N, C-alpha and C positions, 0 to 999 in steps of 0.2 A: 604274825612269820609269814610272807607271801607267800602263796600258795607258787608252784607252776601251772604252765598255761595245761590246763584239760585232766591233771591232776587234784582228784579228791583228796576232799580239808585235810581228811582225816591218813595222808599217804608217809609212809613211816622205814627210809632210805636201810637197808642193809646193809650191817659194816665196811665191804665191802665196797659196794655201790658208793658212799660215804671216803674210803681212803684214793679211791680213782677221779672222786668228785673233787680231793680235795688237791691228791696230783694235778689234777689238770689246771687249778691256780697257782702251786707254787714252783712247779718244774720254773717255773716262763720266769722267775727268775733267771735260770740258770740256761736253757734253754729259749726262748721267747717262744713264739708261735709255734718251734717245728710240737714242743711237748704236745698241747689243749690240741691241734691236726693231727696228729697219730693215735689220742684219747680217744680221739670227737669218729674216727672210722674204725677203731678196733671197737668201740661199747655202744655205738649210734643205732643199733640194730636190737642190745640185748640189757641195754636200761633209758627208759628215760629219763629219768633224772640224771645221773651223768651225762650223757647225752647233749640236755641246757645247760649242766653247768659248765662241759669244756665246749661248746658250742658260744657263749657268753665270754668266758676266755678268750678263747678264739679273734671274736671283734672285737675285747678289749685289744691285745698283741695285734690286730690291725688298724687301727683307730693309732693305735699311736705312732708306728711305724709312720702313719703319712701326715701323725702331728708331726712326728721329727724329719722330715721327707722338706716341708711346708719351714719349719722353720730354720735348716742349716742354711741356705739364703739368705736370712737375716738375719744371719751372723755377725757378714759383712756391714751391716747397721743397730748392732749388736747388742738389737731384740731380742737376736734370736742366741747369745750366748742367757738370758733370762728361761727364757720359750726357754731350751733343750732340760738346766734343767732343773725346771716346776716340771716338766714332762715324764722327768724323770723320778724325780721323789711322786709326781700321784702315782705311779703306775706301780713304784713299789709297797708301798703303802696301802692302795687297793686291792694290791694282789693280797698280802696282809690279812686284808679287812671277807674279801673272802673269800681266805684256806680256813679261816675261824667259820663262817659262814656254812661252808661245805660242813666244816665237820657237825656240827650245829643242826645238823638234816636241814637245813632254811636255805633259801636261793638266794645267791648276792645279785644283780643290778644297776653295772658298772655308770656309772652316770660318762656322756659323751662321748657314751661309744655310735660305730657305724657295727648295724648293728646287717652283716653281712650272708652271717653264714645261719638259719635258719635249726 
């Protein structure tokens, strides 16, 4: 199990913390970056566990938006179509995996993520 920065090895999140961490990941499927942003702003001072999950989810959504924006001009040379599809599938699958990890009390680090929010 990967531990969070400066958390003790045996840190066990509460049920409410797990729920909020899960929501920060799964709600991105309907609300994009807005859900983790709201959760981050509300819970960042209350729970380091929720803050870390919401920040990671927000960073991933910002990264996905950047990757999609770069792929849009590439649609004219056909490559963009494939990259947009790949980004969409990757975002969906990784959001589900992160949701499951949050429910298990673990931390999931999204790959290829630009970490702007801490």
